[in-house]
C-alpha positions as CSV (number, residue, x, y, z in Angstrom):
1,M,-351.0,-80.1,-56.2
2,T,-347.3,-80.4,-56.7
3,D,-347.4,-77.5,-59.0
4,T,-349.2,-75.5,-56.4
5,I,-346.5,-76.1,-53.7
6,D,-343.8,-75.5,-56.1
7,Q,-345.3,-72.2,-57.1
8,L,-346.1,-71.2,-53.6
9,R,-342.5,-71.9,-52.7
10,A,-341.1,-69.7,-55.4
11,E,-343.4,-66.9,-54.4
12,L,-342.8,-67.0,-50.6
13,L,-338.9,-67.3,-51.1
14,S,-339.0,-64.4,-53.5
15,A,-340.9,-62.2,-51.0
16,V,-338.4,-63.2,-48.2
17,S,-335.3,-62.4,-50.2
18,G,-336.9,-59.2,-51.3
19,A,-337.6,-57.7,-48.1
20,A,-335.6,-54.6,-47.8
21,D,-336.0,-54.1,-44.1
22,V,-337.2,-55.8,-40.8
23,P,-340.8,-54.5,-41.1
24,A,-341.1,-55.8,-44.7
25,L,-339.7,-59.3,-43.6
26,E,-342.3,-59.6,-40.9
27,D,-344.9,-59.0,-43.4
28,A,-343.5,-62.0,-45.4
29,R,-343.4,-64.0,-42.3
30,V,-347.1,-63.3,-41.5
31,N,-348.2,-63.9,-45.1
32,A,-346.3,-67.3,-45.2
33,L,-346.8,-68.7,-41.6
34,G,-349.2,-66.6,-39.7
35,K,-352.7,-67.7,-38.6
36,K,-354.1,-66.6,-42.0
37,G,-350.9,-67.4,-43.8
38,R,-350.6,-69.2,-47.2
39,I,-348.8,-72.2,-45.5
40,T,-351.1,-72.4,-42.7
41,A,-354.0,-72.4,-45.1
42,L,-352.5,-75.0,-47.2
43,M,-352.1,-77.2,-43.9
44,A,-355.8,-76.8,-43.4
45,T,-356.7,-78.7,-46.5
46,L,-355.1,-81.9,-45.2
47,G,-358.5,-82.7,-43.6
48,S,-360.1,-82.9,-47.1
49,L,-357.6,-85.3,-48.7
50,A,-357.9,-89.0,-48.9
51,P,-355.7,-91.0,-46.4
52,E,-353.4,-92.0,-49.1
53,E,-352.7,-88.5,-50.2
54,K,-352.7,-87.0,-46.9
55,K,-349.2,-88.3,-45.8
56,A,-347.3,-87.3,-48.9
57,F,-348.9,-83.9,-49.1
58,G,-348.2,-83.2,-45.5
59,Q,-344.6,-84.2,-45.7
60,R,-344.1,-81.8,-48.7
61,V,-346.0,-78.8,-46.8
62,N,-343.6,-79.4,-43.8
63,V,-340.6,-79.3,-46.0
64,L,-341.9,-76.0,-47.5
65,K,-342.5,-74.7,-44.1
66,T,-338.9,-75.5,-43.0
67,E,-337.4,-73.9,-46.2
68,V,-339.2,-70.6,-45.6
69,S,-338.6,-70.6,-42.0
70,E,-334.9,-71.0,-42.6
71,A,-335.0,-68.3,-45.2
72,L,-336.6,-65.9,-42.9
73,D,-333.9,-66.4,-40.3
74,A,-331.0,-66.0,-42.7
75,R,-332.6,-62.8,-44.1
76,K,-333.1,-61.5,-40.7
77,A,-329.7,-61.9,-39.7
78,V,-328.6,-60.2,-43.0
79,L,-331.0,-57.4,-42.3
80,A,-329.9,-57.0,-38.7
81,G,-326.3,-56.8,-39.5
82,A,-327.1,-54.2,-42.0
83,A,-329.1,-52.2,-39.5
84,L,-326.4,-52.4,-37.0
85,D,-323.8,-51.1,-39.4
86,A,-326.1,-48.4,-40.6
87,R,-326.7,-47.2,-36.9
88,L,-322.8,-47.4,-36.2
89,A,-322.2,-45.1,-39.1
90,T,-324.8,-42.7,-38.0
91,E,-324.0,-42.6,-34.3
92,R,-320.4,-42.8,-34.5
93,M,-318.5,-40.8,-31.8
94,D,-315.1,-39.7,-30.9
95,V,-314.5,-41.8,-27.7
96,S,-311.5,-39.6,-26.9
97,M,-313.4,-36.4,-26.5
98,S,-314.4,-35.6,-22.8
99,V,-317.9,-36.2,-21.7
100,R,-318.1,-32.2,-21.3
101,P,-316.0,-30.2,-23.6
102,E,-315.0,-28.0,-20.6
103,A,-313.7,-30.9,-18.8
104,K,-310.1,-31.8,-19.0
105,G,-308.4,-34.8,-17.5
106,S,-304.8,-34.7,-16.0
107,L,-302.2,-37.1,-14.9
108,H,-302.0,-37.6,-11.1
109,P,-298.6,-36.4,-9.7
110,I,-297.8,-39.9,-8.6
111,S,-298.0,-41.3,-12.0
112,Q,-295.9,-38.2,-13.4
113,T,-293.2,-38.9,-10.9
114,I,-293.2,-42.6,-11.4
115,D,-292.6,-41.9,-15.2
116,E,-289.8,-39.1,-14.4
117,I,-287.9,-41.6,-12.2
118,A,-288.2,-44.4,-14.9
119,A,-287.0,-41.9,-17.5
120,I,-283.9,-41.0,-15.5
121,F,-282.9,-44.6,-14.6
122,G,-283.7,-45.6,-17.9
123,T,-280.8,-43.6,-19.3
124,M,-278.6,-45.6,-16.9
125,G,-279.7,-48.9,-18.1
126,F,-282.3,-49.8,-15.6
127,D,-285.2,-52.2,-16.2
128,L,-288.5,-52.0,-14.6
129,A,-289.5,-54.9,-12.0
130,E,-292.8,-55.4,-10.5
131,G,-294.3,-57.8,-7.8
132,P,-297.4,-58.7,-5.7
133,D,-298.9,-56.4,-3.2
134,V,-299.8,-59.4,-1.0
135,E,-296.5,-61.0,0.3
136,D,-295.4,-64.0,2.6
137,D,-293.2,-63.7,5.4
138,F,-290.2,-65.1,3.8
139,H,-290.1,-62.4,0.8
140,N,-290.9,-59.5,3.1
141,F,-289.0,-60.2,6.0
142,T,-286.9,-63.4,6.4
143,A,-284.9,-63.2,3.0
144,L,-284.3,-59.7,3.8
145,N,-282.4,-60.3,7.0
146,F,-285.2,-59.2,9.4
147,P,-284.3,-61.0,12.6
148,P,-287.4,-62.8,14.6
149,G,-288.9,-60.2,17.0
150,H,-287.9,-57.4,14.7
151,P,-290.4,-54.4,15.4
152,A,-291.5,-54.3,11.6
153,R,-293.0,-57.6,12.3
154,D,-295.3,-56.3,14.8
155,M,-299.1,-56.1,14.3
156,H,-299.2,-52.3,14.9
157,D,-296.8,-51.6,11.9
158,T,-297.9,-54.3,9.4
159,F,-301.2,-55.2,7.9
160,F,-301.2,-59.1,8.6
161,L,-304.0,-61.3,6.7
162,P,-305.6,-64.2,8.5
163,T,-303.5,-67.4,8.3
164,A,-304.2,-69.2,5.0
165,E,-305.3,-72.8,4.6
166,D,-301.5,-73.6,3.7
167,G,-300.3,-72.4,7.1
168,N,-298.6,-69.4,5.9
169,R,-299.4,-65.9,7.0
170,Y,-299.7,-63.4,4.4
171,L,-299.4,-59.6,4.7
172,L,-299.6,-56.5,2.5
173,R,-296.0,-55.7,1.7
174,T,-294.2,-53.1,3.9
175,H,-291.9,-52.1,1.3
176,T,-291.1,-52.9,-2.4
177,S,-288.0,-54.8,-1.2
178,P,-289.6,-58.3,-1.7
179,V,-289.5,-57.7,-5.5
180,Q,-285.7,-57.4,-5.1
181,I,-285.7,-61.0,-3.6
182,R,-288.1,-62.3,-6.3
183,T,-285.7,-60.8,-9.0
184,M,-282.5,-62.2,-7.6
185,M,-284.4,-65.7,-7.4
186,T,-285.4,-65.6,-11.0
187,Q,-282.7,-63.5,-12.9
188,K,-279.2,-64.4,-13.3
189,P,-276.8,-61.5,-12.6
190,P,-275.8,-58.7,-13.8
191,I,-279.2,-57.3,-12.5
192,R,-280.1,-53.5,-12.9
193,V,-283.7,-52.7,-12.1
194,I,-286.0,-50.1,-10.5
195,I,-288.9,-51.3,-8.7
196,P,-291.8,-48.7,-8.2
197,G,-295.1,-49.8,-6.4
198,R,-297.5,-49.6,-3.6
199,T,-296.7,-50.3,0.0
200,Y,-298.7,-50.5,3.1
201,R,-298.2,-49.7,6.9
202,C,-300.4,-48.8,9.8
203,D,-299.8,-45.1,10.0
204,Y,-301.8,-42.0,9.2
205,D,-300.8,-38.4,9.7
206,M,-299.7,-35.4,7.6
207,T,-296.6,-37.2,6.6
208,H,-297.8,-40.9,6.4
209,T,-300.7,-42.7,4.9
210,P,-301.6,-46.5,5.2
211,M,-301.0,-47.0,1.6
212,F,-298.0,-45.2,-0.3
213,H,-295.5,-45.5,-3.0
214,Q,-292.0,-46.2,-3.0
215,V,-289.4,-46.9,-5.7
216,E,-286.3,-49.1,-5.2
217,L,-283.1,-49.8,-7.3
218,L,-281.3,-52.8,-7.2
219,V,-277.9,-53.6,-9.0
220,I,-276.1,-57.0,-8.6
221,D,-272.9,-57.9,-10.5
222,T,-269.2,-58.9,-9.6
223,E,-267.7,-55.4,-9.4
224,T,-270.2,-52.8,-8.0
225,N,-269.2,-50.9,-5.1
226,M,-270.2,-47.8,-2.9
227,S,-268.8,-45.2,-5.3
228,H,-271.2,-46.6,-8.1
229,L,-274.0,-46.2,-5.6
230,R,-273.1,-42.6,-4.7
231,G,-272.5,-41.5,-8.4
232,C,-275.8,-43.2,-9.5
233,L,-277.9,-41.5,-6.9
234,Q,-276.3,-38.4,-7.2
235,E,-276.9,-38.2,-10.9
236,F,-280.6,-39.0,-10.1
237,V,-281.3,-36.2,-7.6
238,R,-279.5,-33.7,-9.7
239,T,-281.6,-34.5,-12.9
240,Y,-284.8,-35.1,-10.9
241,F,-284.8,-31.7,-9.0
242,G,-283.0,-29.9,-11.9
243,V,-280.2,-28.6,-9.9
244,E,-276.9,-29.5,-11.8
245,D,-274.5,-28.9,-8.9
246,L,-276.7,-30.2,-6.1
247,T,-274.7,-31.0,-3.2
248,T,-275.1,-34.6,-1.4
249,R,-273.7,-36.4,1.7
250,F,-274.1,-39.9,2.9
251,R,-274.4,-40.6,6.7
252,P,-273.8,-44.0,8.1
253,S,-277.1,-45.8,9.1
254,F,-278.6,-49.3,9.6
255,F,-280.9,-51.5,7.4
256,P,-281.2,-55.2,8.1
257,F,-280.8,-55.9,4.2
258,T,-277.7,-53.7,3.5
259,E,-274.3,-53.5,4.8
260,P,-272.7,-50.9,5.0
261,S,-276.0,-48.8,5.0
262,A,-276.4,-45.1,4.6
263,E,-278.9,-42.3,4.4
264,M,-278.4,-39.6,1.7
265,D,-279.0,-36.1,2.2
266,I,-279.3,-33.4,-0.3
267,G,-278.7,-29.5,0.0
268,C,-281.6,-27.2,1.1
269,S,-282.6,-24.2,2.6
270,R,-285.3,-23.6,5.3
271,Q,-285.1,-19.9,5.8
272,G,-288.4,-17.9,6.3
273,G,-290.3,-21.3,6.8
274,E,-289.8,-22.2,3.1
275,L,-288.0,-25.3,1.9
276,K,-285.9,-24.8,-1.1
277,I,-283.7,-27.5,-2.9
278,G,-280.2,-26.5,-3.6
279,N,-276.8,-25.4,-2.1
280,Y,-277.8,-23.4,0.6
281,G,-276.0,-24.8,3.4
282,D,-278.5,-27.0,5.0
283,W,-279.4,-30.6,4.7
284,L,-282.4,-32.7,4.0
285,E,-282.6,-36.5,4.3
286,I,-284.0,-38.1,1.0
287,L,-283.5,-41.7,0.8
288,G,-281.9,-44.9,2.5
289,C,-279.4,-47.0,0.7
290,G,-276.4,-49.3,1.0
291,M,-274.6,-52.5,-0.2
292,V,-276.9,-55.6,-0.5
293,H,-276.3,-57.7,2.7
294,P,-274.4,-61.0,2.2
295,N,-277.1,-62.8,4.1
296,V,-279.7,-61.6,1.5
297,L,-277.5,-62.7,-1.5
298,R,-277.3,-66.2,0.2
299,A,-281.2,-66.2,0.8
300,C,-281.6,-65.7,-3.1
301,G,-279.0,-68.4,-4.0
302,L,-276.2,-66.2,-4.8
303,D,-272.5,-66.5,-3.5
304,P,-271.7,-63.2,-1.8
305,E,-267.9,-64.2,-2.4
306,V,-268.7,-63.8,-6.1
307,Y,-271.6,-61.2,-6.4
308,Q,-272.3,-58.0,-4.5
309,G,-274.3,-54.9,-5.5
310,F,-276.3,-52.1,-3.9
311,A,-279.9,-51.0,-3.3
312,A,-281.6,-47.9,-2.5
313,G,-285.4,-46.9,-1.8
314,M,-287.3,-43.7,-1.5
315,G,-290.8,-42.6,-1.0
316,I,-292.4,-41.4,-4.3
317,E,-294.9,-39.1,-2.6
318,R,-292.1,-37.5,-0.6
319,I,-289.8,-36.6,-3.5
320,A,-293.1,-35.3,-5.4
321,M,-293.9,-33.2,-2.4
322,L,-290.4,-31.7,-2.4
323,K,-290.3,-31.1,-6.2
324,Y,-293.9,-29.8,-6.5
325,G,-294.5,-28.1,-3.1
326,I,-297.1,-30.2,-2.1
327,P,-297.5,-29.7,1.9
328,D,-299.6,-32.6,2.9
329,L,-299.4,-36.2,1.9
330,R,-303.1,-37.0,2.5
331,T,-304.1,-34.9,-0.3
332,F,-302.4,-37.3,-2.8
333,F,-305.5,-39.8,-2.0
334,E,-308.6,-37.4,-1.4
335,S,-309.6,-37.2,-5.1
336,D,-310.2,-33.5,-4.8
337,L,-310.6,-32.3,-8.3
338,R,-309.5,-28.9,-7.6
339,W,-306.3,-30.4,-6.1
340,L,-305.8,-32.6,-9.3
341,R,-306.5,-29.7,-11.7
342,H,-303.8,-27.7,-9.7
343,Y,-300.9,-30.3,-9.5
344,G,-301.9,-32.5,-12.2
345,F,-300.0,-33.0,-15.6
346,A,-301.2,-32.9,-19.2
347,A,-301.6,-36.6,-20.7
348,L,-299.0,-35.6,-23.3
349,D,-296.4,-34.3,-20.9
350,V,-294.4,-37.5,-21.3
351,P,-291.2,-37.0,-19.1
352,S,-287.8,-37.7,-20.7
353,V,-284.3,-36.5,-19.8
354,T,-283.8,-34.8,-23.1
355,G,-287.0,-33.2,-23.5
356,G,-287.6,-32.4,-20.1
357,L,-289.2,-34.2,-17.0
358,S,-291.9,-31.8,-16.1
359,R,-293.1,-29.2,-18.7
């Protein structure tokens, strides 16, 4: 009987290891363990054995059954892996290709403009900083020197969220300035960063949307002054709009977080109802700026007797509209493929100051 089991083991394991594919392996399984399989038939003979032989024989048959089952599982795993490799080899595809050969994707003008801004300020030594879209009152208002009762804190201007369990009232940030606060509180001067990102306000018309993009720049050190601010911004607008001698002017203004504050204008022409950027005798407001207010420095733990710096901010959609002749701000967010094909950029048109901002 022992010789019979050993011989059966050798034959069954040989059939399992020699199975070339899953169907062949299934045949080997049925031959061994099926209702009419050889091991099943061997188990059926237990009833004819004497009681003293039945226990020993039954144990040997169970060991054989376990060995064959484990061999079947191992061989199945090998064949499944080989089948997957073969399928991957025959069904290989280029995932970089478009679903339709005639379809071509393009970069959104907002993405392109952010890359252009980063390329320009990157040559001036600015790093990139980011922060959360959901802010608290401290970072969005209080640390930026907004007094209680300021209009920006009103519900009709700001998207407030329900009061949280911790008692704080959170909101969708109304500007990217909270990242200035977070940067000054976590980094030691000198600081030189640009901050692009989404912002949110309760407004919607041809020149306003509930969600839009801003970029701010922040410089903090011990020597920066208004002349540095003017030179930095003047170099930016001349490079961005591609007008080497573009005229600029600064007009006194007011922002809670800067003192002194100014609005920057660039030269333009509006003749014939067409807006052109250049030295044509007219002016267009482009951004707000100023020296960081001492109260803002104190809120961030910096001594205004030691440190000073400047900040500026502008709407990304606004400067994109001016540069690329886009008449309506709302079209940026309508996902119109015709609009995207017209104003979009090729994926490989990576902006650089030396190679060109927009090709």
